[in-house]
MARSE-637113 format. One line per 8 residues: their letters; for each residue x, y, z of C-alpha. Coordinates in Angstrom, 3 decimals. Layout:
a) X/Y/Z  ...
END
This chain:
msdmtepg) -14.036/74.709/28.418  -12.123/71.613/27.531  -8.610/71.385/26.300  -8.475/69.752/22.915  -5.024/68.707/22.022  -4.231/66.523/19.131  -2.332/63.432/20.058  1.030/63.134/18.432
pvrtpvse) 2.234/60.075/16.565  2.300/56.975/18.730  5.738/55.535/18.955  6.324/51.855/19.438  9.387/50.881/21.410  12.140/49.300/19.300  11.799/45.959/21.099  8.143/45.648/19.967
reapespa) 8.716/46.599/16.340  8.291/43.799/13.810  11.473/42.258/12.602  11.625/40.610/9.171  10.008/37.153/9.390  12.191/34.110/9.129  10.839/30.781/7.818  10.886/29.406/11.373
trktqatr) 8.877/32.392/12.613  6.322/31.969/9.821  5.986/28.239/10.582  5.467/28.992/14.277  2.849/31.626/13.447  1.102/29.281/11.005  0.960/26.602/13.679  -0.425/29.155/16.156
rglgdpat) -3.132/30.109/13.670  -4.193/26.463/13.456  -2.930/25.742/9.980  -0.355/23.189/11.084  2.478/21.693/9.132  2.011/22.045/5.351  2.470/18.289/4.904  -0.669/17.654/6.989
rgrttiad) -2.912/20.096/5.161  -5.303/18.284/2.902  -6.291/14.699/2.470  -4.642/11.665/0.892  -6.785/8.783/-0.316  -5.426/5.434/-1.427  -7.454/3.303/-3.819  -8.174/-0.354/-3.110
gvvekiag) -6.277/-1.304/-6.275  -3.085/0.348/-5.022  -3.132/-1.670/-1.802  -3.987/-4.824/-3.788  -0.936/-4.330/-6.022  1.371/-3.773/-3.059  0.012/-6.871/-1.305  0.163/-9.006/-4.468
laarevpg) 3.798/-8.160/-5.128  4.735/-8.658/-1.468  3.017/-12.083/-1.371  4.800/-13.247/-4.533  8.182/-12.428/-2.951  7.734/-15.154/-0.329  9.470/-18.472/-1.080  6.943/-21.300/-1.362
vyalgsgl) 4.242/-19.199/-3.022  3.688/-20.622/-6.484  0.903/-18.262/-7.591  -2.001/-16.144/-6.412  -5.640/-16.757/-7.285  -7.798/-19.786/-7.879  -7.331/-22.152/-10.803  -10.074/-20.469/-12.824
srtfgavr) -8.753/-16.941/-12.313  -5.218/-18.121/-13.173  -6.532/-19.691/-16.396  -8.296/-16.491/-17.442  -5.250/-14.497/-16.390  -2.941/-16.639/-18.509  -5.135/-16.003/-21.544  -5.252/-12.265/-20.788
drvpggsk) -1.449/-12.177/-20.395  -0.994/-13.601/-23.907  -3.276/-11.053/-25.563  -1.251/-8.252/-27.167  -1.492/-5.165/-24.993  -2.626/-7.201/-22.007  -0.783/-6.776/-18.754  0.073/-9.243/-16.036
avtrgvka) -2.585/-9.110/-13.337  -0.635/-8.284/-10.200  -3.841/-8.092/-8.187  -5.078/-11.583/-9.125  -6.038/-13.398/-5.911  -5.944/-10.248/-3.751  -8.897/-8.301/-2.371  -8.494/-5.198/-0.207
evgevqta) -10.947/-3.100/1.760  -9.382/0.294/2.406  -10.628/2.812/4.942  -9.153/6.176/5.894  -6.478/4.757/8.202  -6.944/0.969/8.116  -7.140/-1.845/5.597  -8.100/-5.510/5.578
ldleivve) -6.835/-7.981/2.976  -7.918/-11.353/1.618  -5.398/-13.381/-0.376  -5.861/-16.622/-2.262  -2.582/-18.432/-2.825  -1.220/-21.594/-4.387  1.749/-23.101/-2.554  4.501/-25.300/-3.868
ygvsitev) 4.413/-28.979/-2.939  6.592/-29.892/0.038  6.554/-26.577/1.894  4.917/-25.978/5.251  1.642/-24.247/4.437  1.399/-22.615/7.870  4.951/-21.239/7.601  4.357/-19.910/4.097
agsvrenv) 1.059/-18.322/5.169  2.767/-16.706/8.182  5.583/-15.368/6.004  3.107/-14.024/3.449  1.134/-12.320/6.222  4.273/-10.697/7.680  5.605/-9.552/4.301  2.267/-8.135/3.159
iaaverma) 1.679/-6.258/6.422  5.182/-4.767/6.375  4.913/-3.664/2.728  1.436/-2.132/3.002  2.163/-0.314/6.262  5.488/1.018/4.961  4.282/2.098/1.520  0.679/3.146/2.148
glevvevn) 0.931/4.184/5.790  -2.240/2.237/6.575  -2.738/0.029/9.599  -3.358/-3.538/8.413  -6.002/-4.988/10.716  -6.091/-8.459/9.161  -4.690/-10.558/6.344  -6.831/-13.599/5.609
iavsdvnl) -5.107/-16.261/3.516  -6.911/-19.030/1.658  -4.722/-21.767/0.206  -6.631/-22.880/-2.874  -4.165/-25.337/-4.388  -0.804/-27.051/-4.162  1.449/-27.028/-7.198  2.699/-30.581/-7.711
pedeeeep) 6.060/-31.179/-9.323  5.610/-32.157/-12.921  6.029/-35.856/-13.366  8.679/-36.516/-15.896  6.881/-39.016/-17.995  8.674/-40.876/-20.675  7.282/-40.076/-24.048  5.360/-43.029/-25.374
qsrlq) 7.144/-44.636/-28.248  5.338/-44.576/-31.506  4.173/-47.863/-32.833  5.051/-46.732/-36.298  8.583/-47.114/-37.492
END
């Protein structure tokens, strides 16, 4: 014959009982479960146009840059700017290719007459890289700059005198 006794309630020692969870404890447990920091859960995508705007504004900040874009795009842009409801094209002369963690940029600039083109291009490159990396968190792998024109100082011509008196 076997002795059948019912087991009594199992008691857990006080040291093993669950204490109320603190935020730090929950964060540690979430990390242990593989969820990680809440700021890293999910995905952030940045559109090409966002990077183009950042780069366009950063390039325009550099002394010696007269404008961005080719002569034709500036002409169309000037017309578009004058149309009621039209907005200034910040991305004119800027093209970005954006990946998940990297970006590459192409800029077309017009420099002012008398400045060192290589120095202006270097300053534009530095300013654009710093702005895009700081604001978008993307690694800028290259910034290609094409100087499409030089803005000449306007000649102050004397107005021709009318032959009529």
